[in-house]
C-alpha positions in Angstrom: 0.0 0.0 0.0 1.3 3.4 -0.9 2.4 5.5 2.0 0.7 8.9 2.4 2.8 11.9 1.5 2.4 14.6 4.2 5.0 16.9 2.6 2.5 18.2 0.0 2.1 21.7 1.4 5.8 22.2 1.2 6.9 20.4 -1.9 9.7 21.9 -3.8 9.3 20.4 -7.3 9.0 23.2 -9.7 6.7 21.2 -12.0 4.3 20.8 -9.2 4.2 24.4 -8.1 1.2 26.6 -8.8 1.4 29.0 -11.8 2.8 32.3 -10.6 0.8 35.5 -11.1 1.4 37.5 -14.2 3.0 41.0 -14.1 -0.4 42.8 -14.5 -1.9 40.6 -11.8 0.9 41.6 -9.4 0.3 45.3 -10.1 -3.4 44.9 -9.5 -2.7 43.2 -6.2 -0.3 46.1 -5.3 -2.9 48.7 -6.1 -5.5 46.9 -4.0 -3.3 46.7 -1.0 -2.1 50.3 -1.3 -5.7 51.5 -1.4 -6.6 49.3 1.6 -3.6 50.5 3.5 -4.5 54.1 2.9 -8.1 53.6 3.8 -7.0 51.6 6.9 -5.1 54.6 8.3 -7.8 57.0 7.2 -10.7 55.3 8.9 -8.7 53.9 11.9 -11.3 51.1 12.5 -10.3 50.5 16.1 -10.2 54.1 17.2 -13.2 55.7 15.6 -16.5 55.8 17.4 -19.5 53.9 15.9 -21.1 56.0 13.2 -23.1 55.6 10.0 -21.1 54.9 6.9 -20.9 58.0 4.8 -19.2 57.0 1.6 -18.9 54.1 -0.8 -15.1 53.8 -0.1 -15.7 53.5 3.6 -18.5 50.9 3.0 -16.2 48.8 0.8 -13.4 49.1 3.2 -15.7 48.1 6.1 -16.7 44.9 4.2 -13.2 43.8 3.6 -12.0 44.7 7.0 -15.0 42.9 8.6 -14.2 39.7 6.7 -10.6 39.8 7.7 -11.3 40.5 11.4 -14.0 37.9 11.7 -11.8 35.3 10.1 -9.0 36.2 12.5 -11.6 36.0 15.3 -12.4 32.4 14.3 -8.7 31.6 14.4 -8.3 33.3 17.7 -11.1 31.3 19.3 -9.8 28.1 17.7 -6.5 28.7 19.7 -8.5 28.8 22.9 -10.5 25.7 21.7 -7.3 23.6 21.5 -7.0 24.0 25.2 -10.6 23.1 25.8 -9.6 19.7 24.4 -6.1 19.4 25.8 -5.2 19.9 29.5 -3.5 23.3 29.2 -2.7 25.6 32.2 -5.1 28.6 32.2 -2.4 31.1 31.3 -1.5 29.0 28.2 -5.2 28.7 27.3 -5.7 32.4 27.4 -2.6 33.2 25.4 -3.2 30.6 22.7 -5.9 32.7 21.1 -3.5 35.5 20.3 -0.8 33.0 19.4 -3.0 31.3 16.8 -4.2 34.7 15.5 -0.6 35.7 14.7 0.7 32.3 13.6 -2.0 31.6 11.1 -1.3 34.5 8.7 2.4 33.9 9.3 2.0 30.3 8.2 0.1 31.4 5.1 3.0 33.7 4.3 5.5 30.9 4.8 3.5 28.5 2.7 3.4 30.8 -0.3 7.0 31.7 0.1 7.8 28.0 -0.2 5.6 27.9 -3.4 7.6 30.8 -4.8 4.5 33.1 -4.9 6.1 36.2 -3.4 3.1 38.5 -3.8 1.0 36.1 -1.7 3.8 35.9 0.8 3.7 39.7 1.3 -0.1 39.6 1.4 0.2 37.1 4.3 2.5 39.5 6.1 0.1 42.4 5.5 -2.7 40.4 7.1 -0.4 39.6 10.0 0.1 43.3 10.4 -3.7 43.8 10.7 -3.9 41.0 13.2 -1.1 42.5 15.3 -2.8 45.9 15.1 -6.1 44.4 16.2 -4.3 42.7 19.1 -2.8 46.1 20.1 -6.3 47.6 20.3 -7.4 44.6 22.4 -4.4 45.2 24.7 -5.3 48.8 25.1 -8.7 47.9 26.6 -7.2 45.7 29.4 -7.6 48.5 32.0 -11.4 48.4 31.4 -11.7 45.2 33.6 -11.5 41.5 33.7 -14.7 41.1 31.6 -14.9 41.8 27.9 -18.4 42.9 27.3 -20.6 41.6 24.5 -20.4 44.7 22.4 -16.6 44.3 22.0 -16.5 40.5 22.1 -16.2 38.5 18.9 -18.6 35.9 20.3 -21.2 38.6 21.1 -21.3 37.5 24.8 -19.6 38.7 27.9 -16.2 36.8 28.2 -12.9 36.9 30.0 -10.6 39.7 28.8 -7.5 37.9 27.7 -5.1 40.7 28.2 -6.5 41.9 31.5 -5.7 38.4 32.8 -2.3 38.1 31.1 -1.1 41.6 32.1 -2.4 41.2 35.7 -0.8 37.7 36.0 2.5 39.1 34.8 2.2 42.3 36.9 2.4 44.6 33.9 -1.1 46.0 33.8 0.2 49.5 34.6 2.3 49.3 31.4 -0.7 48.5 29.1 -0.3 51.7 27.1 3.4 51.1 26.4 2.9 47.5 25.5 -0.1 48.1 23.2 1.7 51.1 21.6 4.8 49.0 20.8 2.5 46.2 19.5 0.6 48.7 17.3 3.9 50.0 15.9 4.9 46.5 15.1 1.6 45.9 13.3 2.0 49.0 11.2 5.6 48.1 10.3 4.4 44.7 9.0 1.8 46.4 6.8 4.2 49.1 5.5 7.0 46.5 4.9 4.5 44.2 3.1 3.4 47.0 0.8 7.0 48.0 0.0 7.8 44.3 -0.7 4.8 44.1 -3.0 6.0 47.2 -4.9 9.4 45.8 -5.6 8.0 42.4 -6.5 5.4 43.9 -8.9 8.0 45.9 -10.7 10.8 43.4 -10.7 12.2 41.8 -13.9 11.7 38.3 -12.6 9.5 36.0 -14.6 
């Protein structure tokens, strides 16, 4: 009986690799992410107060951003879910949500890098930047208390505030602003670096 091949996601045979995007497709991807990047900093989704959408661009941005954040939310809760199955210490269980939320887009970036699809690699890092920025916002609310209320919870119900617990356990709750600020800066650097990387890839002379 033929043994299963579990190396498929990371095969290196060029003949088995996916077709790489054409030059025009790379430029289209670059334009999309530049526009999303500019709109992201214009609308500041985690800082603005709830309001009625006033323009088509904000509406379109909100749809894409909603899909990304909800997807990351599912990954986040899956990280916690692992520890609902396995006997994890509480601190590990709480931290697994954010760990999964960061590792998933990083894994996607790594996967496409192995495939030789550099534009998709940079896109994965861009999504990682959004994930890290979302985490920074979550961190910045740790001072609000041990309970994350339903209006801010991905699940729509009151739940434990991950970072109130983590920061309190580590004794760094007073440094919430510094930690969330550094995390936010890291998220922005990921996004900026990804866009720059896409630019050079889109206008490179490689086939």
